[in-house]
Residue, then its C-alpha position, 0 to 999 in steps of 0.5 A: m304666711t303661706k300659699f293657700a288653695s281655697t274654694l267656696l264650699d257653699e253658702v249657708y243662709d247667705i254665709p259663705v263657707s270656705a276651705w283654705v288648705y296648702p295647695e298640695n293638699r287641696l283635694d283632700g282638704f276641700s273634702d275634709y272641710g266640706v262637712a263644715t256647711k252641714v255643721l253650720k246649718y245644724f247650729i244655726d237651725n238649733i241655737g240661733p243666728y251666726s254672728y259673723a260674716k263668713l266661716a273660713n276653715m283653714q289648715a294651719k300650724t296651730q299647736w292645738g287641734g283647732l283654734e276657733n278664731a271668729g269667722t276663720i277657724a284654724y285646724f292642725e296641719n294633719s287634719v287634712n288627709g282626705k279620710n274625713e276623720v275630723e268631723g267631730l273637731i270641726a263641729h267643736e270649733i264651729a260650736h265655739q262660734w256661738f259659745g266662746n266667741s259670741a256668748s263668752e264667759n266673763d271669767w276664765n274660771h267659768v271657761w266650761l261655758s265655752e269648752g264644755f259647750a263646744t264639747y257637748f254641742a259637737i256630740l249633739y251634732q254627731e248624734s243628729v247625723y249618726g244617732n243616739d249610739k254615737r252620743k253614748e260612744e262619745l260620752e263613754l270615752d269622755r267618762k273614762q277621761i273624767i274618772d282618770y283625771y279626777l284621780q290626779n286632780p280632785s277639783p271642781i269644774v269651776d275652780p276659783s283656786i286657779t289663777d293662771p288662765m292657761k291652767v283652766l283648760s282641762i278634762n274638767t272644763y271640756q269633757k266634764g263640762g260637756w257631761v253636765l250639759n248631757m245631764l241637764r238635757h236629760k233632767l229637763g227634756d229635749k224640748v225645754f233644754w233646747k228652748g233654754i239654750q236658745a234663750y241663753y244664746k239670745a240673751y248673751r250673744d256678742s256678750n259675756a256671761m257667768s255660770a249663774d247667768f246660764q243657770k238663771i235662764m235655764e230656771e226661767i225656761s224650765g220653771e225648775d229650781l236648779e241650784e242643787f244641780f249646778q252646785q253639785w256638778l259645777f262647784t263640787k269636786g268629783h262624781p258619784e262612785l257607786k257600788w251596787d248589786w241586784s237579786y231576784a226572788k219571788k217576783n221581786l227584783q231588788i236593787n241596792i246602790e251605795q255612794l262610796q265617795k266621802h266628801h259629798v252625797f250627790k243627789f241624782p236620778i239613775e236609770i236601771g236597765v232590766i234585760k230579758d231576751g235582748k230587750t231592755v226595760i228602763y226604770q228610774m231611781d232617785m238617789e237622795n242619800a248615800r244608800k238606797s234600795l229599790t224593789i221592782k215587781l217583775d214576772y220574769q227572771p232578768d238575764d241581766v241588770i245594768l246601770d244607766p244604759e243610755s249614758w245620762l249620768l256621770f258616775e263611776e261604777k265600783s266593783n263589789 
């Protein structure tokens, strides 16, 4: 229990959005939490109706960065400093009002349906405000954490061997889960992806779901068989570890890619960026095997060639 200074930040579709901070922090806190109104509107517009009567944003002594209590989110004390540095955190916790609070996993081993979703939807919100480079920047930070985590914890996102609910929260269920949604979005395209997300939320609003339920709805909306996609990214440990090279001769660009991980051959599309005079042209290559080569007819010598210039594929690049 403590004293609070509070203010009504705004109403979004008749939902009062408020800030609750320690009295000595009120000016800083009202500013830091002010972005909650924009975040709430973005998620209502893009996902579906908000399930609760209000959205209070509260400075608190939580041991977490934030705690997504339905309708009353708690943020760590030092989230308030007047510098507006917690927009990503606020977006993550507000995303939980849809995924985790309203549409929630039916089994703790499927907690990526909460945490992976909140991680990626916070990125989607930031992308909508700051552009595609922000999406790529956030995903690249997450990629590094996923690769580092795998070295110490070689396990899949959905790991039935975990029996302690306190151990299901990890880089796998947050950052890697978010990356799975990023790859699914690219596979299906923005229009179908968002239509599927809206259908999933509508079906499981104020209810519980499993990964298979999410897969089924995305298959129904897209008309695609997504069994292989979900099996390899959710239920198989690791990620593609790629060794590759390129060469150019006689107007042919030759690209050779090899998967080095031994336990599983991943199947995925990978984009290849060919750079000339500061401009990037993107080609796509489908990897179905451990090794593959691609020849591209080119009238010019590239300045450079890079893999996945737009950050759509979770993989680790291995040096030759």
